[in-house]
C-alpha positions in Angstrom: 126.3 81.9 84.0 122.7 82.0 82.7 119.8 80.7 84.8 116.1 80.2 84.3 115.2 82.1 87.5 116.8 84.7 89.7 115.3 85.4 93.2 116.0 88.7 94.8 115.6 89.0 98.5 116.2 92.3 100.4 117.3 91.6 103.9 116.6 93.7 107.1 116.8 92.1 110.5 116.8 88.7 108.8 119.2 86.7 111.0 116.4 84.4 112.4 114.8 83.5 109.1 117.3 83.9 106.3 119.0 80.4 106.9 115.6 78.6 106.6 114.6 80.7 103.5 117.9 79.9 101.7 117.6 76.2 102.5 114.0 76.1 101.2 114.7 78.0 98.1 117.7 75.8 97.3 115.5 72.8 97.4 113.1 74.1 94.7 113.2 72.0 91.5 113.5 74.8 88.9 114.0 73.6 85.4 117.1 75.4 84.0 118.4 76.3 87.4 118.1 79.2 89.7 120.2 81.7 91.6 119.7 83.8 94.7 120.6 87.5 95.1 120.6 88.6 98.8 120.7 92.3 99.4 121.9 93.3 102.9 120.0 96.6 103.8 122.0 97.1 107.0 119.6 96.2 109.7 120.8 96.3 113.3 121.1 92.6 113.8 123.7 90.1 112.7 122.1 89.2 109.3 125.4 89.7 107.5 127.3 87.3 109.7 124.7 84.6 109.1 124.7 85.0 105.3 128.5 85.0 105.2 128.5 81.6 107.0 126.0 80.3 104.4 128.4 81.5 101.7 131.1 79.3 103.0 129.2 76.3 101.6 126.3 77.7 99.6 123.5 75.2 98.7 122.9 77.2 95.4 124.5 80.0 93.5 124.2 83.1 95.8 125.2 86.7 95.2 125.4 88.8 98.3 125.1 92.6 97.7 126.2 94.6 100.7 124.8 98.1 100.8 126.8 100.8 102.6 123.8 101.9 104.7 120.0 101.4 105.0 118.2 102.6 101.9 114.8 100.9 102.2 113.1 97.9 100.7 112.5 99.2 97.2 116.0 100.7 96.8 117.4 97.4 98.0 115.3 95.5 95.4 116.7 97.8 92.7 120.2 97.0 93.9 119.5 93.3 93.6 118.0 93.6 90.1 121.3 94.9 88.8 122.9 91.5 89.5 120.4 89.1 88.0 121.1 86.7 85.2 117.8 84.7 85.0 115.2 84.7 82.3 112.7 85.5 85.0 113.1 87.3 88.3 111.1 86.8 91.5 111.3 89.3 94.4 110.2 88.3 97.8 110.5 89.3 101.5 112.9 87.6 103.9 110.3 86.8 106.6 109.0 83.5 105.3 105.4 84.8 105.2 105.4 83.9 101.6 106.1 80.1 101.5 109.1 79.5 99.2 107.3 76.7 97.4 104.9 79.4 96.0 107.8 80.6 93.9 107.2 77.8 91.5 103.5 78.8 91.2 104.4 82.4 90.1 107.0 81.2 87.7 104.7 78.6 86.2 101.9 81.1 85.8 104.2 83.6 84.0 105.5 80.9 81.6 102.1 79.3 80.8 100.2 82.5 80.2 103.0 84.6 78.7 102.8 87.4 81.2 105.6 89.9 81.6 104.7 90.3 85.3 102.8 88.2 87.7 101.7 89.6 91.1 100.6 87.4 94.0 97.5 88.0 96.0 96.1 86.5 99.2 92.8 85.2 100.6 93.8 86.6 103.9 97.0 88.5 104.9 98.6 87.5 108.2 99.7 91.1 109.0 98.7 93.5 111.8 95.5 95.4 111.1 97.3 98.7 110.6 99.6 97.1 108.0 96.6 95.6 106.1 94.9 99.1 106.2 98.1 100.7 104.8 98.3 98.1 102.0 94.6 98.7 101.2 95.2 102.5 101.1 98.3 102.2 98.9 96.5 100.0 96.4 93.4 102.3 96.4 95.5 105.4 95.8 97.5 103.5 93.1 94.1 102.8 91.3 93.8 106.6 90.9 97.4 107.8 90.4 99.0 104.9 88.4 98.0 103.2 85.2 97.1 100.1 87.2 94.6 97.5 86.2 91.6 97.6 88.5 91.6 95.0 91.2 95.4 94.2 90.8 97.0 93.9 94.2 100.5 95.3 94.3 102.5 92.8 96.3 106.2 92.6 97.0 106.0 88.9 96.1 106.1 89.3 92.3 107.6 87.7 89.2 108.8 89.7 86.2 110.6 88.9 83.0 114.3 89.8 82.5 113.1 92.4 79.9 111.0 94.2 82.5 113.7 94.0 85.1 116.2 95.6 82.7 113.8 98.4 81.9 113.1 99.0 85.6 116.8 99.2 86.3 117.1 102.1 83.8 115.6 104.4 86.5 118.5 105.8 88.6 116.6 108.4 90.7 116.7 108.2 94.5 113.0 107.7 95.1 112.5 104.1 93.8 109.0 102.6 93.7 109.3 99.2 91.9 105.6 98.8 91.2 105.3 102.2 89.7 108.3 101.5 87.4 106.8 98.1 86.4 103.5 99.8 85.4 105.5 102.3 83.2 107.0 99.4 81.3 104.2 96.9 80.7 100.5 96.2 81.0 100.9 92.5 80.3 100.3 91.6 84.0 98.7 88.6 85.6 98.0 87.6 89.1 97.9 84.3 91.1 96.5 83.3 94.5 99.2 82.2 96.9 99.4 81.3 100.6 100.4 83.9 103.2 101.7 82.6 106.6 102.0 84.4 109.9 105.4 85.8 110.8 107.3 83.2 112.7 110.2 85.3 113.9 110.7 89.0 114.8 108.6 91.8 113.6 108.1 93.8 110.5 110.7 96.4 109.6 107.9 98.7 108.3 106.8 101.5 110.6 104.2 104.1 110.0 106.9 106.5 109.0 108.3 104.0 106.4 104.9 103.4 104.9 104.2 107.1 104.6 107.6 107.5 102.9 106.7 104.7 100.4 103.3 106.2 99.8 104.9 109.6 99.1 107.2 108.0 96.6 104.2 106.6 94.7 102.2 109.8 95.2 104.9 112.3 94.0 107.2 110.4 91.7 104.7 108.8 89.3 101.9 111.3 88.9 101.2 115.0 88.7 97.8 114.4 90.2 98.8 116.0 93.5 99.6 119.3 91.7 96.3 119.1 89.8 94.5 118.4 93.1 96.1 121.4 94.7 95.0 123.6 91.8 91.4 122.3 92.0 91.5 122.8 95.8 92.8 126.3 95.3 89.9 127.2 92.9 87.4 125.6 95.3 88.8 127.7 98.3 88.8 130.8 96.1 85.2 130.2 95.1 84.3 129.6 98.8 86.0 132.9 99.7 84.1 134.8 97.0 80.8 133.4 98.2 81.7 134.2 101.8 82.6 137.8 100.7 79.2 138.2 99.0 77.5 137.0 102.2 79.4 139.5 104.3 78.4 142.4 102.0 74.8 141.3 101.9 74.7 140.9 105.7 76.2 144.4 106.1 73.6 146.2 104.0 70.6 144.0 105.0 71.1 143.0 108.6 73.5 145.8 109.7 75.4 143.4 111.9 79.2 143.8 112.5 81.5 141.0 111.5 82.5 138.8 114.5 86.0 137.9 115.5 85.2 134.2 115.3 84.1 134.2 111.7 87.1 136.4 110.7 89.6 134.0 112.4 87.8 130.9 110.9 88.2 132.4 107.4 91.8 133.4 108.0 92.8 130.0 109.3 90.9 128.2 106.5 92.5 130.1 103.6 95.9 130.2 105.2 95.8 126.4 105.8 94.8 125.9 102.1 97.7 128.0 100.9 100.2 126.1 103.1 98.9 122.7 101.8 99.4 123.8 98.2 102.8 125.3 99.0 103.7 122.0 100.7 102.8 119.9 97.7 104.8 122.2 95.3 107.7 122.2 97.8 107.7 118.4 97.9 108.0 118.2 94.2 110.8 120.9 94.1 112.7 119.1 96.9 112.6 115.8 95.0 113.7 117.5 91.9 116.6 119.1 93.8 117.8 115.8 95.3 117.5 114.1 91.9 119.4 116.8 90.1 122.1 116.6 92.8 122.5 112.9 92.1 121.4 111.6 95.5 122.2 107.9 95.2 119.5 105.3 94.8 121.8 102.9 96.7 125.5 102.5 97.4 127.1 99.1 97.1 130.0 98.5 99.5 130.8 95.0 98.2 129.5 92.1 96.1 130.3 88.5 97.2 129.5 85.5 95.0 129.2 81.9 96.2 128.7 79.5 93.3 127.4 76.5 95.1 125.8 73.7 93.2 123.7 74.5 90.3 120.1 73.5 90.7 118.8 70.9 88.2 
């Protein structure tokens, strides 16, 4: 069945919030109807049991995608995008920090302005300081690495057309970064101010390790800038070594002073460290190529359950 809007929600430790989110989304007056795609990303709590109880009497058409294990937010979103049937798709988190009523604002903005993608942004984010810093760093790096319009905030609360969603789904590699894929498809992007509430239940599933992994996906999978930076860094270190060598030769003939152990070790550690950094960058690229060539799965779906519910007006 065709709907005007599909809403994709990746779930991780969502047992305390998913019921209220589904109820609020079901109450939205979406002209043409809407559906909900819930992707269970295998958190340690009983999210799956809660959703299965909802599916016994769903308040709107719901598709539950059960992943075989935890794959991460962006991979879970990709899994959900494969099951949409709406003219537009909105992706959002499961924690109620984005008020469900703001869904209509994103959809309205996309329709009225003809944007293929609409990102949300906030006056003030109700996250911990380290999460806000991580978001700022990610967006700053994206300004350099990705073909991103300046000032655009890359939020997980976004609306895209069915065309963009289909093109994004063509990527089948293991290192999914939804925003990078979107920016490869279109530059017809808008943004709209929305509210951002404090988390009412639980805590964020993102850790420093997960944020670093996400940052590496953006850094390595959508740009060759790291390789170019490593090349420039190598030339800079070689130039510094040449100048250092000239200084040593001049000092030997002019000052007649022997080289010290400290300066020798400093030079050795500096240049060895530079070589290891460049080898690490190249190795990261080769490792990702190896895993992609060996068909490491982007996600594995164990089961898909559909609950028809009552179609929204």
